[in-house]
C-alpha positions in Angstrom: -11.3 23.7 -24.7 -12.3 27.4 -25.2 -9.2 28.7 -23.4 -5.9 29.2 -25.2 -4.2 30.8 -22.2 -4.9 33.0 -19.2 -3.0 35.5 -17.0 -3.7 35.9 -13.4 -2.7 39.3 -11.9 -2.5 40.2 -8.3 -2.2 43.8 -7.2 -3.5 46.3 -4.7 -6.4 48.7 -5.4 -6.7 52.3 -4.4 -7.7 51.2 -0.9 -4.5 49.2 -0.7 -6.5 46.0 -0.6 -5.1 43.0 -2.5 -7.2 42.0 -5.5 -6.9 39.3 -8.1 -8.0 39.6 -11.7 -7.8 37.2 -14.6 -7.4 37.9 -18.3 -8.4 35.2 -20.7 -7.5 34.7 -24.3 -10.0 32.4 -26.0 -9.5 30.1 -29.0 -11.0 31.5 -32.2 -14.8 31.0 -32.3 -15.1 30.3 -28.6 -17.3 32.1 -26.1 -16.8 33.0 -22.4 -18.2 30.3 -20.1 -19.0 29.8 -16.5 -16.8 26.7 -16.6 -13.8 28.8 -17.4 -14.6 31.2 -14.6 -15.0 28.4 -12.1 -11.7 26.8 -13.2 -9.9 30.1 -12.7 -11.5 30.6 -9.3 -10.4 27.0 -8.2 -6.9 27.6 -9.5 -6.5 30.9 -7.6 -7.9 29.3 -4.4 -5.6 26.3 -4.5 -2.4 27.8 -5.9 -2.2 31.5 -5.3 -4.3 32.8 -2.5 -6.8 30.8 -0.5 -7.9 34.0 1.3 -8.1 36.5 -1.6 -10.8 35.6 -4.1 -10.7 36.1 -7.9 -12.7 39.3 -8.3 -13.0 39.7 -12.1 -12.4 37.8 -15.3 -11.8 39.8 -18.5 -11.7 38.2 -22.0 -9.2 39.8 -24.4 -7.7 39.0 -27.9 -4.2 39.1 -26.5 -2.9 38.9 -22.9 -1.4 42.0 -21.4 2.4 41.8 -21.2 2.8 44.2 -18.2 0.7 45.7 -15.5 1.3 48.8 -13.5 1.6 48.0 -9.9 1.8 44.3 -10.6 2.6 42.0 -7.8 2.3 38.8 -9.6 1.7 37.7 -13.2 1.2 34.1 -14.2 0.4 32.7 -17.6 -1.6 29.5 -17.5 -2.4 27.0 -20.2 -5.8 25.4 -20.3 -4.4 22.1 -19.0 -3.4 23.7 -15.7 -7.0 24.9 -15.2 -8.3 21.3 -15.7 -9.7 22.1 -19.1 -7.2 20.1 -21.2 -4.3 17.7 -20.9 -0.9 18.7 -22.0 2.7 18.0 -21.1 3.1 19.5 -17.6 6.6 20.9 -18.5 4.9 23.2 -21.1 2.0 24.4 -19.0 3.1 27.9 -18.1 5.6 30.7 -18.2 6.0 32.0 -14.7 7.2 35.5 -13.9 6.7 36.2 -10.2 8.1 39.1 -8.3 6.3 38.9 -5.0 7.2 36.7 -2.0 4.8 34.2 -0.5 5.5 32.2 2.6 5.8 28.5 2.9 7.3 26.0 5.3 9.2 24.0 2.8 10.5 24.7 -0.7 11.9 21.9 -2.9 13.7 23.4 -5.8 14.8 22.1 -9.2 13.9 18.5 -8.7 12.5 16.2 -11.4 8.9 16.0 -10.3 7.3 12.6 -11.0 3.9 13.3 -9.7 2.4 9.8 -9.3 -0.2 10.2 -12.1 1.9 8.6 -14.9 2.4 12.0 -16.7 5.9 12.8 -17.9 8.2 14.1 -15.2 9.4 17.7 -15.4 12.0 19.9 -13.6 10.2 22.1 -11.1 9.7 23.5 -7.7 7.1 22.7 -5.0 6.1 24.6 -2.0 4.6 23.1 1.2 2.6 24.8 3.9 0.8 23.3 7.0 1.6 19.8 5.8 0.1 20.2 2.3 1.4 21.0 -1.1 0.7 24.7 -1.8 2.1 25.1 -5.3 3.8 23.1 -8.0 5.7 25.1 -10.7 7.7 23.8 -13.6 11.1 25.6 -13.7 11.7 28.0 -16.5 14.1 30.8 -17.6 11.7 33.4 -16.2 11.3 31.9 -12.8 12.4 34.0 -9.9 12.7 32.8 -6.3 9.5 34.4 -4.9 9.0 32.1 -2.0 10.0 32.9 1.6 10.6 29.4 3.0 11.6 28.2 6.4 13.4 25.4 4.8 14.8 25.1 1.3 15.8 21.7 -0.3 17.9 21.8 -3.4 16.8 18.7 -5.4 19.0 19.1 -8.5 19.6 15.6 -9.9 16.9 14.0 -7.7 13.5 12.7 -8.5 10.8 14.2 -6.3 7.9 11.7 -6.0 4.9 11.2 -3.7 5.7 9.2 -0.7 5.6 5.4 -1.4 2.5 3.5 -0.2 3.0 0.0 1.1 -0.2 -1.5 -0.2 0.3 -4.9 1.6 1.6 -4.4 5.1 1.5 -6.2 8.4 3.3 -3.4 10.2 0.1 -2.1 11.7 0.5 -4.6 14.5 3.6 -2.7 15.6 2.0 0.8 15.9 0.7 0.5 19.4 4.2 -0.2 20.7 6.4 2.6 22.0 9.3 1.4 20.0 7.5 1.3 16.6 9.4 4.3 15.1 12.6 2.4 15.5 11.2 -0.9 14.2 9.6 0.8 11.2 12.7 2.8 10.3 13.5 0.4 7.5 10.2 1.3 5.8 10.9 5.0 6.1 14.4 4.6 4.7 13.0 3.0 1.5 10.6 5.8 1.0 7.4 4.5 2.6 5.1 7.1 4.1 1.8 5.2 4.2 1.0 1.6 5.0 -2.2 -0.3 4.2 -2.6 -2.6 7.2 -5.1 -5.3 8.2 -4.2 -7.8 5.4 -4.7 -11.5 5.4 -7.7 -11.2 7.6 -5.7 -9.9 10.6 -6.2 -6.5 12.1 -5.5 -5.1 15.5 -9.1 -3.9 15.8 -12.1 -3.9 16.1 -12.9 -6.3 18.8 -16.7 -6.2 19.5 -17.7 -5.2 23.0 -19.2 -8.7 23.7 -16.1 -10.5 22.3 -15.8 -13.7 24.3 -12.3 -14.8 23.4 -10.1 -11.8 24.3 -7.4 -13.9 26.1 -6.6 -16.0 23.0 -6.9 -12.9 20.8 -4.3 -11.0 23.0 -1.9 -13.9 22.8 -2.1 -13.9 19.1 -1.6 -10.2 18.8 1.3 -10.2 21.1 2.9 -12.9 18.9 2.5 -10.7 15.8 3.6 -7.6 17.6 6.5 -9.5 19.3 5.8 -7.6 22.5 3.1 -6.7 25.1 -0.3 -5.7 23.7 -1.5 -2.5 25.4 -5.2 -2.8 24.5 -7.8 -5.2 25.9 -10.5 -5.0 23.3 -11.5 -1.9 21.4 -13.8 -0.7 18.6 -12.0 0.8 15.6 -12.7 4.4 16.6 -11.3 3.9 20.1 -8.3 2.2 18.5 -7.7 5.1 16.1 -7.9 7.6 19.0 -5.4 5.5 21.0 -2.9 5.6 18.1 -3.4 9.3 17.5 -2.7 10.0 21.2 0.5 8.0 21.0 1.6 9.3 17.6 2.6 7.4 14.5 5.8 7.1 12.5 3.9 6.5 9.3 0.4 7.2 7.9 -2.0 4.3 8.4 -4.8 3.0 6.2 -6.6 0.3 8.1 -8.6 -2.6 6.8 -10.8 -4.7 9.1 -9.7 -8.3 9.4 -12.2 -11.1 9.0 -10.0 -13.4 11.2 -10.0 -10.8 14.0 -13.8 -10.6 13.9 -14.2 -14.4 13.8 -11.8 -15.1 16.6 -13.0 -12.4 18.9 -16.6 -13.4 18.4 -16.4 -17.2 18.0 -12.9 -18.3 18.9 -11.9 -21.6 17.3 -15.5 -22.5 16.4 -15.2 -22.9 12.6 -18.8 -24.1 12.0 -21.5 -22.2 10.2 -22.1 -18.8 12.0 -25.8 -18.9 11.1 -27.9 -15.8 10.3 -27.5 -14.3 13.8 -23.7 -14.6 13.7 -23.5 -13.2 10.2 -25.6 -10.3 11.2 -23.3 -9.4 14.1 -20.2 -9.6 11.8 -22.0 -7.4 9.2 -22.8 -4.8 11.8 -19.3 -4.7 13.1 -17.9 -4.3 9.6 -20.3 -1.5 8.8 -19.5 0.4 12.0 -15.8 0.1 11.4 -16.0 1.4 7.8 -18.3 4.2 9.0 -15.6 5.1 11.6 -12.9 5.3 8.9 -11.7 1.8 8.0 -11.1 1.5 4.2 -12.6 -2.0 3.8 -12.4 -5.6 4.8 -9.7 -8.2 4.4 -10.1 -12.0 4.0 -7.4 -14.6 4.6 -8.9 -17.6 2.8 -5.6 -19.5 2.9 -5.3 -19.4 6.7 -7.5 -20.2 9.6 -10.2 -19.2 10.2 -10.8 -17.8 6.7 -10.0 -21.3 5.3 -13.3 -22.5 6.8 -15.4 -19.6 5.6 -18.4 -20.7 3.6 -19.6 -19.0 0.4 -22.7 -17.5 2.1 -20.5 -15.8 4.7 -18.1 -14.4 2.2 -20.9 -13.2 -0.1 -22.7 -11.5 2.8 -19.6 -9.7 3.9 -18.6 -8.7 0.4 -22.0 -7.2 -0.2 -21.7 -5.3 3.1 -18.4 -3.8 1.9 -20.0 -3.0 -1.5 -22.8 -1.1 0.2 -20.3 1.2 1.8 -18.2 1.6 -1.4 -15.2 0.2 0.3 -12.4 -2.3 -0.7 -12.4 -6.1 -0.2 -8.8 -7.4 0.0 -8.7 -11.2 -0.2 -5.9 -13.7 0.1 -6.7 -16.7 -2.1 -7.2 -20.1 -0.6 -4.2 -21.4 -2.5 -1.0 -19.8 -4.0 0.6 -22.9 -5.2 -0.2 -25.6 -7.8 -0.8 -28.1 -5.0 -1.9 -26.8 -1.6 -3.5 -27.9 1.7 -6.8 -26.1 0.8 -8.1 -28.6 -1.7 -8.1 -32.3 -2.4 -5.2 -33.4 -4.6 -5.7 -35.2 -7.8 -3.1 -35.9 -10.6 -5.3 -34.4 -13.4 -7.3 -31.6 -11.7 -6.9 -27.9 -12.1 -4.0 -26.2 -10.3 -5.1 -25.2 -6.9 -4.0 -21.6 -7.2 -6.1 -21.2 -10.4 -9.1 -22.8 -8.7 -8.7 -20.3 -5.8 -8.3 -17.4 -8.2 -11.5 -18.4 -10.0 -13.3 -18.4 -6.6 -12.3 -14.8 -6.0 -13.1 -13.6 -9.5 -16.5 -15.2 -9.3 -17.1 -13.4 -6.0 -16.2 -10.1 -7.6 -18.5 -10.8 -10.6 -21.4 -12.0 -8.5 -21.4 -9.2 -5.9 -19.9 -6.3 -7.8 -17.5 -5.6 -4.9 -14.2 -3.8 -5.6 -11.7 -6.7 -5.2 -8.0 -6.6 -4.4 -6.3 -10.0 -4.7 -3.8 -9.8 -1.9 -1.4 -11.1 -3.0 -1.1 -12.7 -6.5 1.8 -15.1 -5.8 3.0 -18.3 -7.7 4.6 -20.4 -5.0 7.0 -23.1 -6.1 8.8 -23.9 -9.4 5.9 -26.1 -10.7 3.5 -23.2 -10.1 5.3 -20.5 -12.1 4.0 -21.9 -15.4 0.4 -21.1 -14.3 1.1 -17.3 -14.3 -0.1 -16.8 -17.9 -3.3 -18.6 -17.2 -3.9 -16.6 -14.0 -3.4 -13.3 -15.8 -5.7 -14.4 -18.6 -8.4 -15.2 -16.0 -8.0 -11.7 -14.5 -8.2 -10.1 -18.0 -11.3 -12.0 -18.8 -12.9 -10.9 -15.5 -12.1 -7.3 -16.3 -13.7 -7.6 -19.7 -16.8 -8.9 -18.1 -17.0 -5.8 -15.9 -15.4 -7.1 -12.6 -13.5 -4.5 -10.6 -10.3 -6.5 -9.9 -6.6 -5.6 -9.1 -3.9 -7.3 -7.2 -0.9 -6.8 -4.9 2.6 -7.7 -6.0 5.9 -7.9 -4.1 9.2 -7.3 -6.0 11.2 -10.1 -4.4 11.0 -13.9 -5.2 10.0 -14.8 -1.6 7.1 -14.5 0.8 6.6 -14.5 4.6 4.1 -17.1 5.8 2.9 -18.2 9.2 3.8 -21.9 9.8 0.2 -23.0 10.0 -0.4 -21.9 6.4 1.1 -25.3 5.4 -1.5 -27.3 7.3 -4.7 -28.7 5.8 -8.2 -27.9 7.1 -8.9 -31.4 8.4 -5.9 -31.0 10.8 -6.5 -27.4 11.9 -10.2 -27.9 12.8 -9.2 -30.2 15.7 -5.5 -29.6 16.4 -5.6 -30.8 20.0 -6.8 -34.3 19.0 -4.7 -34.5 15.8 -1.3 -33.8 17.5 -1.7 -36.8 19.7 -3.0 -39.1 16.9 -0.2 -41.1 15.3 -2.3 -42.0 12.2 -3.2 -38.3 11.7 0.5 -37.4 12.0 1.4 -40.0 9.3 -1.3 -38.7 7.1 -0.1 -35.1 7.6 3.5 -36.1 6.8 2.5 -37.8 3.5 0.3 -34.9 2.5 2.9 -32.3 3.3 5.5 -34.2 1.2 3.0 -34.3 -1.7 2.4 -30.5 -1.4 6.2 -29.7 -1.5 6.7 -32.0 -4.5 3.6 -30.8 -6.3 4.4 -27.2 -5.9 8.0 -27.6 -6.7 9.4 -26.5 -3.4 12.6 -28.0 -1.8 13.5 -28.1 1.9 16.1 -25.4 1.3 13.4 -23.1 0.0 11.7 -22.9 3.4 13.6 -20.8 6.1 12.6 -20.1 9.7 12.3 -16.3 10.0 11.0 -16.2 13.5 10.6 -19.1 16.0 7.9 -17.5 18.1 9.4 -18.7 21.4 12.9 -18.2 22.9 13.7 -21.9 22.6 13.7 -21.7 18.8 15.8 -18.5 18.4 18.9 -20.5 17.6 17.3 -22.0 14.5 16.2 -18.6 13.1 17.7 -18.1 9.6 18.1 -21.8 8.9 16.4 -23.7 6.1 14.4 -26.8 6.6 17.3 -28.8 5.1 19.7 -27.3 7.7 17.2 -27.7 10.5 16.7 -31.4 9.6 20.5 -32.0 9.8 20.7 -30.1 13.1 17.7 -32.0 14.6 18.8 -35.3 13.1 15.4 -35.9 11.5 13.6 -35.5 8.2 12.7 -32.0 6.9 9.1 -33.1 7.4 9.6 -33.9 11.1 11.6 -30.7 11.6 8.7 -28.6 10.3 6.2 -30.4 12.5 8.5 -29.9 15.5 8.8 -26.1 14.7 5.0 -25.9 14.6 4.5 -27.7 17.9 7.2 -26.0 19.8 6.2 -22.5 18.6 2.6 -23.2 19.3 1.8 -22.4 15.7 3.4 -18.9 16.0 6.5 -19.4 13.9 6.9 -17.4 10.7 8.8 -18.9 7.7 10.3 -17.2 4.6 9.4 -19.1 1.5 11.7 -18.8 -1.5 11.0 -19.7 -5.2 7.9 -17.4 -5.1 7.3 -16.0 -8.6 10.8 -17.0 -9.6 14.3 -17.3 -8.3 17.8 -16.1 -9.3 17.7 -17.8 -12.6 14.0 -17.3 -13.6 12.2 -14.0 -13.4 9.4 -14.2 -15.9 6.5 -14.8 -13.5 7.8 -12.0 -11.2 8.1 -9.6 -14.2 4.6 -10.5 -15.3 2.9 -9.6 -12.1 5.0 -6.5 -11.4 4.5 -4.9 -14.8 0.8 -5.8 -15.2 -1.4 -2.7 -15.4 -3.6 -4.0 -12.5 -0.8 -4.6 -10.0 0.1 -2.3 -7.1 3.2 -2.7 -4.9 3.6 -3.9 -1.3 6.1 -5.5 1.0 4.0 -8.3 2.4 6.3 -8.7 5.4 5.9 -9.3 9.1 8.3 -6.7 10.6 10.4 -8.7 13.0 12.2 -7.3 16.1 14.6 -10.3 15.8 15.1 -13.3 13.6 15.9 -13.5 9.9 13.5 -11.1 8.1 12.2 -10.8 4.6 14.5 -8.6 2.3 11.4 -6.7 1.2 11.3 -5.1 4.7 14.6 -3.3 3.7 14.4 -2.6 0.0 11.2 -3.5 -1.9 10.7 -0.1 -3.4 14.3 0.7 -4.3 14.6 -2.8 -5.8 11.5 -2.2 -7.9 13.0 1.0 -9.4 16.5 -0.5 -9.8 15.4 -3.7 -11.5 12.4 -2.7 -13.6 13.2 0.9 -14.5 17.0 1.2 -14.6 18.2 -2.3 -15.5 15.5 -3.9 -17.6 13.7 -0.8 -18.8 10.3 -2.7 -18.5 8.8 0.4 -16.9 9.4 4.1 -17.2 10.1 6.0 -14.0 6.6 7.5 -14.3 5.0 4.1 -14.5 6.9 2.7 -11.6 6.3 5.7 -9.3 2.6 5.5 -10.3 2.4 1.9 -9.1 4.0 2.8 -5.8 1.9 5.9 -5.2 -1.1 7.2 -7.1 -2.3 3.8 -8.4 -2.3 2.4 -4.9 -4.0 5.5 -3.4 -6.8 5.4 -5.9 -7.3 1.6 -5.4 -7.8 1.9 -1.6 -9.8 5.1 -1.8 -7.2 7.7 -0.7 -8.0 11.0 -2.3 -5.4 13.3 -0.8 -2.3 11.1 -1.1 -0.3 9.5 -3.9 0.1 12.6 -6.1 2.1 15.8 -6.2 -0.5 18.5 -6.8 -1.8 21.6 -4.9 -3.9 20.5 -2.0 -2.4 17.0 -1.7 -0.7 16.0 1.6 3.0 16.7 1.5 4.2 13.1 1.7 7.4 13.2 -0.4 10.4 11.1 -1.2 13.5 12.5 -2.9 15.8 9.9 -4.5 18.7 9.6 -6.8 17.4 7.8 -9.9 20.8 6.5 -10.9 21.9 5.4 -7.4 18.7 3.9 -5.9 19.2 0.3 -5.1 18.4 -2.4 -2.5 21.2 -3.7 -0.4 21.7 -6.2 2.5 21.0 -3.4 4.9 19.8 0.2 4.4 19.1 0.9 0.7 21.1 3.6 -1.1 19.8 6.5 -3.2 16.9 7.5 -0.9 17.9 11.0 0.2 15.0 12.7 2.0 11.5 11.6 3.1 8.8 13.9 4.3 5.5 12.9 5.9 2.8 15.5 6.1 5.4 18.1 5.4 7.8 16.9 8.2 11.2 15.5 7.4 11.5 11.9 8.7 14.5 10.7 6.7 17.6 12.9 6.3 20.5 11.8 4.0 19.1 8.3 3.9 18.7 7.8 7.6 15.5 7.8 9.6 15.3 10.6 12.2 15.1 8.8 15.6 11.7 8.9 17.3 10.0 11.0 14.7 6.2 10.7 14.6 4.8 12.6 11.7 2.2 10.1 10.5 -1.5 10.1 10.9 -4.5 7.8 11.0 -6.1 8.2 7.7 -9.8 7.8 7.8 -11.9 6.9 4.9 -14.4 9.7 4.0 -17.9 8.9 5.0 
């Protein structure tokens, strides 16, 4: 770049009017350019004075050391002006003697900004919910800020708020008690959730939806409480949430299952051109209203029955809007209910992955595999092949990434274990003894083929009061309690819960003695982080709901050293923000939203309850966690709309 360094001077002219002037020292042989002037103007507007423009730029051989009547002097490197890339800790020498006002000043923290760049000791100022200034600390720094609140962050990492890239917590947001139920997310540093995964979203329901009653029943099961809405478009739903207030920021995906059930109920046949046109129109309207994309749950009904033409048409609709397609594969285990089983065929999870990668290649859509799991001990060995398939797709030009969860377990609805032939006519199958025998045999083959044991499947939530006493028990324990086989116990859970029960599956990507598959997905450059949990008001929950992000840092930064702090924070913040299309979150920089988490890098860890090491959390500049505890009833979040 032409610029070696520049000094920005603020002072008052003879009319006592504030003016800003810049002096620029060029590299030898370089000439003044309009690009340099624009960069200086942008810097002044974003960092120093949005109201007072830069009036003059003067090019000198050496920068002036002092100025009569100086209010502010700031020496800038070319990198800070966006004209080069250097170590942020060496960008500037700051000597400021004026006072500027801000709402929050965080001082002397180690700023890890979410971009992957090296962390540096510095200060950041926040005003009106946005980051106003970021300054590396130096010997010449003086406290020139007049702040309503000052936080001393010595010894703490200051990072962008963590983004839960795979969340089902959006179903709780309409409830009055959601700040309490989501406190465990806040206390692990989460400031934004990406909801609508697996094909399930609280909205939109088209105005002509003919299956609202069954939809509301399903939503109340997921929310574990009354559902306050009776059918809304996405814009009306967003307004409803904004009026109630949110404990976290929301990025909403549109769920394919929600569209299907509201329009067609349990009709899993071909929707035909007319039905597809209606679905395309609803998806387009939702994205135009601010949804960030579409989610498919191909391993669950109704997505399990979706035909290639339907998936392609919807993917191309998403592509036209430049949005994201998040897709759950049809299978996550070596043997699954989704495909016919054969002793010499390709592992089902690899077959399902090929289907999604081919979709991305064929349509050009931006694809998020959501999630990339390897369920069962006999599936772990396929991890290397799966990552090779993804790498090959990337080399061919596909735009592919995937969600990962830093625990060796997964939350799954009980019906995820049932094959399509059973689900397409459940009412008849439940009463058919031959069908039940066939189901039992197939289910035993799936457990064996995946390498799962009855003790690996736990009942998290029974879905009905009658099953509460079994919550937290494994299938092995349930079988003993019910005096039947594990297979019969699972079928009984399904029938008595009316298909609503949620199970915790262990041996996902590894276990206590084997971590290679989990390490492989978490440290891969294309992975982003999420919890992947159903937030339960009662029952035995997924440990990721309490400590996914602290565990990720503890295990993969501090204990194993597989990632640097900057890499880990980037996966939890900036990388996720860029993937979903968030432009003003996920980084610490002037103009970004002030979603911040302050944590002790040596003390952060997941525990049985509240994690340790997370000190303070801010959402849009408001404190929501103080000394590790969520502030009761705080609603600082916002509905984040995708830019048109």
